[in-house]
Backbone as JSON Lines, residues from 0, in Angstrom:
{"i":0,"aa":"M","n":[7.35,41.65,-36.75],"ca":[6.67,41.02,-35.63],"c":[5.33,41.72,-35.4]}
{"i":1,"aa":"G","n":[4.3,40.96,-35.22],"ca":[2.98,41.54,-35.05],"c":[2.77,42.13,-33.67]}
{"i":2,"aa":"V","n":[1.74,42.92,-33.57],"ca":[1.41,43.53,-32.28],"c":[0.68,42.49,-31.44]}
{"i":3,"aa":"T","n":[1.12,42.31,-30.22],"ca":[0.47,41.35,-29.33],"c":[-0.4,42.1,-28.33]}
{"i":4,"aa":"R","n":[-1.5,41.48,-27.99],"ca":[-2.39,42.09,-26.99],"c":[-1.82,41.88,-25.6]}
{"i":5,"aa":"L","n":[-2.01,42.87,-24.78],"ca":[-1.59,42.72,-23.39],"c":[-2.58,41.82,-22.66]}
{"i":6,"aa":"K","n":[-2.07,41.06,-21.73],"ca":[-2.96,40.26,-20.89],"c":[-3.71,41.2,-19.95]}
{"i":7,"aa":"R","n":[-4.78,40.69,-19.4],"ca":[-5.65,41.53,-18.58],"c":[-4.89,42.19,-17.43]}
{"i":8,"aa":"K","n":[-4.04,41.42,-16.77],"ca":[-3.27,41.96,-15.63],"c":[-2.38,43.12,-16.09]}
{"i":9,"aa":"D","n":[-1.73,42.95,-17.24],"ca":[-0.84,43.99,-17.74],"c":[-1.6,45.23,-18.18]}
{"i":10,"aa":"R","n":[-2.77,45.02,-18.78],"ca":[-3.6,46.18,-19.17],"c":[-4.01,46.96,-17.93]}
{"i":11,"aa":"R","n":[-4.39,46.22,-16.88],"ca":[-4.8,46.87,-15.63],"c":[-3.64,47.64,-15.02]}
{"i":12,"aa":"N","n":[-2.45,47.05,-15.01],"ca":[-1.29,47.73,-14.45],"c":[-0.95,48.98,-15.24]}
{"i":13,"aa":"K","n":[-1.09,48.89,-16.56],"ca":[-0.8,50.05,-17.42],"c":[-1.75,51.2,-17.09]}
{"i":14,"aa":"T","n":[-3.03,50.87,-16.98],"ca":[-4.03,51.9,-16.68],"c":[-3.81,52.47,-15.29]}
{"i":15,"aa":"T","n":[-3.55,51.6,-14.32],"ca":[-3.36,52.05,-12.94],"c":[-2.15,52.97,-12.84]}
{"i":16,"aa":"S","n":[-1.06,52.59,-13.48],"ca":[0.15,53.41,-13.38],"c":[-0.06,54.76,-14.06]}
{"i":17,"aa":"R","n":[-0.8,54.76,-15.17],"ca":[-1.07,56.03,-15.86],"c":[-1.9,56.95,-14.96]}
{"i":18,"aa":"L","n":[-2.91,56.39,-14.3],"ca":[-3.75,57.2,-13.41],"c":[-2.97,57.69,-12.2]}
{"i":19,"aa":"E","n":[-2.07,56.85,-11.68],"ca":[-1.26,57.27,-10.54],"c":[-0.36,58.44,-10.91]}
{"i":20,"aa":"V","n":[0.25,58.37,-12.09],"ca":[1.11,59.46,-12.54],"c":[0.29,60.74,-12.69]}
{"i":21,"aa":"Q","n":[-0.9,60.61,-13.27],"ca":[-1.76,61.78,-13.45],"c":[-2.12,62.38,-12.09]}
{"i":22,"aa":"F","n":[-2.46,61.53,-11.12],"ca":[-2.83,62.01,-9.79],"c":[-1.65,62.72,-9.13]}
{"i":23,"aa":"L","n":[-0.46,62.14,-9.24],"ca":[0.71,62.75,-8.62],"c":[1.04,64.09,-9.24]}
{"i":24,"aa":"K","n":[0.87,64.2,-10.55],"ca":[1.12,65.48,-11.22],"c":[0.16,66.54,-10.7]}
{"i":25,"aa":"L","n":[-1.1,66.14,-10.52],"ca":[-2.1,67.11,-10.04],"c":[-1.84,67.49,-8.58]}
{"i":26,"aa":"A","n":[-1.36,66.54,-7.8],"ca":[-1.23,66.76,-6.36],"c":[0.05,67.5,-5.99]}
{"i":27,"aa":"T","n":[1.07,67.44,-6.81],"ca":[2.37,67.96,-6.39],"c":[2.76,69.25,-7.1]}
{"i":28,"aa":"N","n":[1.81,69.92,-7.76],"ca":[2.19,71.13,-8.47],"c":[2.05,72.38,-7.6]}
{"i":29,"aa":"I","n":[1.8,72.21,-6.3],"ca":[1.68,73.37,-5.4],"c":[3.04,73.6,-4.76]}
{"i":30,"aa":"E","n":[3.6,74.75,-5.01],"ca":[4.91,75.11,-4.45],"c":[4.81,76.47,-3.8]}
{"i":31,"aa":"L","n":[5.76,76.76,-2.95],"ca":[5.78,78.06,-2.32],"c":[6.19,79.11,-3.35]}
{"i":32,"aa":"G","n":[5.54,80.25,-3.31],"ca":[5.9,81.31,-4.24],"c":[4.68,82.03,-4.77]}
{"i":33,"aa":"D","n":[4.92,83.07,-5.52],"ca":[3.84,83.9,-6.03],"c":[2.97,83.17,-7.04]}
{"i":34,"aa":"R","n":[3.59,82.37,-7.89],"ca":[2.83,81.73,-8.96],"c":[1.83,80.73,-8.42]}
{"i":35,"aa":"S","n":[2.09,80.16,-7.25],"ca":[1.21,79.13,-6.71],"c":[0.22,79.69,-5.69]}
{"i":36,"aa":"A","n":[0.27,80.98,-5.45],"ca":[-0.66,81.56,-4.49],"c":[-2.08,81.38,-4.98]}
{"i":37,"aa":"Q","n":[-2.98,80.99,-4.07],"ca":[-4.36,80.77,-4.48],"c":[-5.03,82.11,-4.77]}
{"i":38,"aa":"K","n":[-5.92,82.08,-5.73],"ca":[-6.65,83.29,-6.08],"c":[-7.65,83.63,-4.99]}
{"i":39,"aa":"K","n":[-8.11,84.87,-5.01],"ca":[-8.99,85.35,-3.96],"c":[-10.31,84.56,-3.92]}
{"i":40,"aa":"G","n":[-10.92,84.31,-5.06],"ca":[-12.21,83.62,-5.09],"c":[-12.06,82.14,-5.38]}
{"i":41,"aa":"N","n":[-11.05,81.53,-4.83],"ca":[-10.76,80.12,-5.1],"c":[-11.9,79.24,-4.59]}
{"i":42,"aa":"Q","n":[-12.25,78.22,-5.37],"ca":[-13.36,77.33,-5.0],"c":[-13.06,76.57,-3.7]}
{"i":43,"aa":"I","n":[-11.81,76.22,-3.47],"ca":[-11.45,75.49,-2.24],"c":[-11.73,76.37,-1.02]}
{"i":44,"aa":"D","n":[-11.38,77.65,-1.12],"ca":[-11.66,78.57,-0.01],"c":[-13.16,78.71,0.22]}
{"i":45,"aa":"K","n":[-13.93,78.78,-0.86],"ca":[-15.39,78.88,-0.73],"c":[-15.94,77.63,-0.05]}
{"i":46,"aa":"N","n":[-15.44,76.47,-0.48],"ca":[-15.92,75.21,0.11],"c":[-15.58,75.14,1.6]}
{"i":47,"aa":"N","n":[-14.37,75.53,1.95],"ca":[-13.96,75.51,3.35],"c":[-14.81,76.46,4.19]}
{"i":48,"aa":"A","n":[-15.15,77.62,3.63],"ca":[-15.99,78.58,4.35],"c":[-17.39,77.99,4.6]}
{"i":49,"aa":"V","n":[-17.94,77.34,3.61],"ca":[-19.27,76.74,3.76],"c":[-19.23,75.62,4.8]}
{"i":50,"aa":"L","n":[-18.18,74.8,4.75],"ca":[-18.05,73.7,5.72],"c":[-17.89,74.24,7.13]}
{"i":51,"aa":"A","n":[-17.09,75.29,7.29],"ca":[-16.89,75.87,8.61],"c":[-18.19,76.46,9.14]}
{"i":52,"aa":"K","n":[-18.94,77.1,8.26],"ca":[-20.22,77.68,8.66],"c":[-21.21,76.59,9.11]}
{"i":53,"aa":"A","n":[-21.23,75.48,8.34],"ca":[-22.12,74.37,8.68],"c":[-21.71,73.72,10.01]}
{"i":54,"aa":"A","n":[-20.4,73.59,10.21],"ca":[-19.92,72.98,11.45],"c":[-20.2,73.88,12.64]}
{"i":55,"aa":"A","n":[-20.13,75.19,12.44],"ca":[-20.38,76.12,13.54],"c":[-21.86,76.14,13.92]}
{"i":56,"aa":"S","n":[-22.74,75.92,12.96],"ca":[-24.17,75.99,13.26],"c":[-24.67,74.73,14.0]}
{"i":57,"aa":"N","n":[-23.89,73.65,13.95],"ca":[-24.33,72.42,14.62],"c":[-24.03,72.43,16.07]}
């Protein structure tokens, strides 16, 4: 049996579901414990510090 092309709707669903899985993997890998502790110079901490500084100056 030959390979059939997916219809546009199915291609879109395939891509969307793949991206959703990727997003969930990235978002849910933070757990309590030593291995998940953020590093001292973490970019998120730096960003939060800059935002807090900007908000305080306004």
